[in-house]
GUKOL-556244 format. One record per residue (C-alpha): residue number from 1; z, x, y. Coordinates in pm, whole numbers, plus 50000, padded with zeros to 5 digits. Layout:
BEGIN
{i->NUM&c3->Z&c1->X&c2->Y}
...
END
This chain:
BEGIN
{i->1&c3->14117&c1->68317&c2->72718}
{i->2&c3->14069&c1->68691&c2->72726}
{i->3&c3->14280&c1->68879&c2->72482}
{i->4&c3->14453&c1->69182&c2->72618}
{i->5&c3->14523&c1->69303&c2->72274}
{i->6&c3->14215&c1->69485&c2->72100}
{i->7&c3->14248&c1->69305&c2->71775}
{i->8&c3->13893&c1->69393&c2->71668}
{i->9&c3->13942&c1->69760&c2->71723}
{i->10&c3->14261&c1->69750&c2->71532}
{i->11&c3->14118&c1->69572&c2->71245}
{i->12&c3->13816&c1->69807&c2->71235}
{i->13&c3->14048&c1->70106&c2->71248}
{i->14&c3->14236&c1->69960&c2->70957}
{i->15&c3->13944&c1->69885&c2->70749}
{i->16&c3->13783&c1->70237&c2->70806}
{i->17&c3->14110&c1->70389&c2->70683}
{i->18&c3->14061&c1->70202&c2->70353}
{i->19&c3->13714&c1->70362&c2->70313}
{i->20&c3->13872&c1->70701&c2->70430}
{i->21&c3->14143&c1->70681&c2->70176}
{i->22&c3->13913&c1->70558&c2->69882}
{i->23&c3->13681&c1->70849&c2->69966}
{i->24&c3->13965&c1->71110&c2->69969}
{i->25&c3->14101&c1->70997&c2->69630}
{i->26&c3->13741&c1->71023&c2->69503}
{i->27&c3->13722&c1->71364&c2->69657}
{i->28&c3->14026&c1->71472&c2->69486}
{i->29&c3->14012&c1->71283&c2->69149}
{i->30&c3->13650&c1->71180&c2->69112}
{i->31&c3->13546&c1->70812&c2->69087}
{i->32&c3->13702&c1->70651&c2->68792}
{i->33&c3->13452&c1->70444&c2->68565}
{i->34&c3->13317&c1->70181&c2->68619}
{i->35&c3->13358&c1->70219&c2->69002}
{i->36&c3->13066&c1->70333&c2->69224}
{i->37&c3->13019&c1->70303&c2->69607}
{i->38&c3->12735&c1->70188&c2->69801}
{i->39&c3->12760&c1->70336&c2->70157}
{i->40&c3->12523&c1->70219&c2->70436}
{i->41&c3->12517&c1->70397&c2->70764}
{i->42&c3->12307&c1->70445&c2->71083}
{i->43&c3->12088&c1->70749&c2->71056}
{i->44&c3->12031&c1->70717&c2->71440}
{i->45&c3->12403&c1->70759&c2->71529}
{i->46&c3->12454&c1->71081&c2->71713}
{i->47&c3->12677&c1->71245&c2->71488}
{i->48&c3->12505&c1->71172&c2->71170}
{i->49&c3->12349&c1->71480&c2->71006}
{i->50&c3->12073&c1->71418&c2->70747}
{i->51&c3->11770&c1->71625&c2->70650}
{i->52&c3->11462&c1->71560&c2->70878}
{i->53&c3->11264&c1->71401&c2->70582}
{i->54&c3->11531&c1->71149&c2->70532}
{i->55&c3->11558&c1->71063&c2->70903}
{i->56&c3->11179&c1->71008&c2->70914}
{i->57&c3->11197&c1->70780&c2->70605}
{i->58&c3->11493&c1->70604&c2->70734}
{i->59&c3->11495&c1->70613&c2->71116}
{i->60&c3->11767&c1->70355&c2->71154}
{i->61&c3->11973&c1->70307&c2->70840}
{i->62&c3->12001&c1->70418&c2->70493}
{i->63&c3->12212&c1->70353&c2->70181}
{i->64&c3->12356&c1->70627&c2->69956}
{i->65&c3->12533&c1->70561&c2->69631}
{i->66&c3->12822&c1->70769&c2->69515}
{i->67&c3->12861&c1->70745&c2->69139}
{i->68&c3->12775&c1->71028&c2->68899}
{i->69&c3->12573&c1->71283&c2->69090}
{i->70&c3->12721&c1->71378&c2->69401}
{i->71&c3->12908&c1->71714&c2->69489}
{i->72&c3->13130&c1->71855&c2->69747}
{i->73&c3->13262&c1->71531&c2->69891}
{i->74&c3->13475&c1->71637&c2->70187}
{i->75&c3->13650&c1->71377&c2->70390}
{i->76&c3->13777&c1->71442&c2->70742}
{i->77&c3->13917&c1->71236&c2->71026}
{i->78&c3->13594&c1->71125&c2->71175}
{i->79&c3->13359&c1->71120&c2->70872}
{i->80&c3->13271&c1->71274&c2->70550}
{i->81&c3->13015&c1->71513&c2->70407}
{i->82&c3->12863&c1->71493&c2->70054}
{i->83&c3->12588&c1->71671&c2->69874}
{i->84&c3->12344&c1->71434&c2->69701}
{i->85&c3->12007&c1->71504&c2->69511}
{i->86&c3->11693&c1->71392&c2->69649}
{i->87&c3->11372&c1->71451&c2->69425}
{i->88&c3->11565&c1->71718&c2->69249}
{i->89&c3->11666&c1->71899&c2->69560}
{i->90&c3->12040&c1->71899&c2->69675}
{i->91&c3->12089&c1->71811&c2->70038}
{i->92&c3->12410&c1->71790&c2->70235}
{i->93&c3->12480&c1->71497&c2->70457}
{i->94&c3->12759&c1->71421&c2->70726}
{i->95&c3->12822&c1->71046&c2->70775}
{i->96&c3->13067&c1->70981&c2->71062}
{i->97&c3->13298&c1->70671&c2->71008}
{i->98&c3->13143&c1->70534&c2->71326}
{i->99&c3->12806&c1->70515&c2->71170}
{i->100&c3->12908&c1->70296&c2->70867}
{i->101&c3->12760&c1->69961&c2->70854}
{i->102&c3->12881&c1->69870&c2->70490}
{i->103&c3->13092&c1->70006&c2->70225}
{i->104&c3->13099&c1->69832&c2->69880}
{i->105&c3->13216&c1->69885&c2->69514}
{i->106&c3->13004&c1->69630&c2->69327}
{i->107&c3->13188&c1->69705&c2->69022}
{i->108&c3->13494&c1->69505&c2->69142}
{i->109&c3->13303&c1->69289&c2->69402}
{i->110&c3->13471&c1->69458&c2->69699}
{i->111&c3->13280&c1->69503&c2->70020}
{i->112&c3->13338&c1->69572&c2->70390}
{i->113&c3->13087&c1->69541&c2->70671}
{i->114&c3->13114&c1->69712&c2->71006}
{i->115&c3->12933&c1->69706&c2->71335}
{i->116&c3->12846&c1->70077&c2->71413}
{i->117&c3->13030&c1->70247&c2->71689}
{i->118&c3->12775&c1->70409&c2->71923}
{i->119&c3->13057&c1->70469&c2->72189}
{i->120&c3->13097&c1->70821&c2->72088}
{i->121&c3->12756&c1->70901&c2->72179}
{i->122&c3->12673&c1->71059&c2->72511}
{i->123&c3->12474&c1->70734&c2->72626}
{i->124&c3->12643&c1->70469&c2->72814}
{i->125&c3->12730&c1->70162&c2->72603}
{i->126&c3->12505&c1->69867&c2->72656}
{i->127&c3->12601&c1->69607&c2->72906}
{i->128&c3->12813&c1->69315&c2->72797}
{i->129&c3->12602&c1->68993&c2->72765}
{i->130&c3->12690&c1->68709&c2->73010}
{i->131&c3->12930&c1->68452&c2->72863}
{i->132&c3->12777&c1->68133&c2->72753}
{i->133&c3->12777&c1->67847&c2->73014}
{i->134&c3->13033&c1->67578&c2->72967}
{i->135&c3->12914&c1->67323&c2->72728}
{i->136&c3->12865&c1->66971&c2->72890}
{i->137&c3->12931&c1->66821&c2->72550}
{i->138&c3->13303&c1->66785&c2->72490}
{i->139&c3->13268&c1->66790&c2->72109}
{i->140&c3->13104&c1->67134&c2->72127}
{i->141&c3->13243&c1->67452&c2->72217}
{i->142&c3->13064&c1->67726&c2->72429}
{i->143&c3->12892&c1->67861&c2->72116}
{i->144&c3->12753&c1->67532&c2->71991}
{i->145&c3->13000&c1->67472&c2->71721}
{i->146&c3->13114&c1->67111&c2->71669}
{i->147&c3->13478&c1->67056&c2->71748}
{i->148&c3->13625&c1->66729&c2->71645}
{i->149&c3->13902&c1->66636&c2->71886}
{i->150&c3->14045&c1->66381&c2->71637}
{i->151&c3->14182&c1->66673&c2->71428}
{i->152&c3->14413&c1->66782&c2->71713}
{i->153&c3->14552&c1->66424&c2->71777}
{i->154&c3->14875&c1->66337&c2->71638}
{i->155&c3->14847&c1->66040&c2->71409}
END
């Protein structure tokens, strides 16, 4: 059955809201010890802004750590900017929330994983894959998972 309610989009927006709120608090109050954030993002997202040498070294994805040495963290509606030091040189990055792939705080074993959102780019979204063919095996669903019919029967 096809859902007419975009649950995935709603959940993604809510979870990105958690990241946005945590980063806003860090921008205003700093990051309290022992917390620190690992943030992975797509460098090939059209709205990601990183220095050329970083894009050359990390053409698809990279991870930054916000802990002690970061400056000018500024959180906006669609992303955040931060100044980080690379080989002793401070560089400003802009990371759109749509480019995030993971956000974690290992100090408390918290983590979120995202599918990057490339729909904001000028390119057309990829075509949807064909749905899997119906399985001839009544004990398997269309994705190959075993479904035990006995668990649904009244005893």
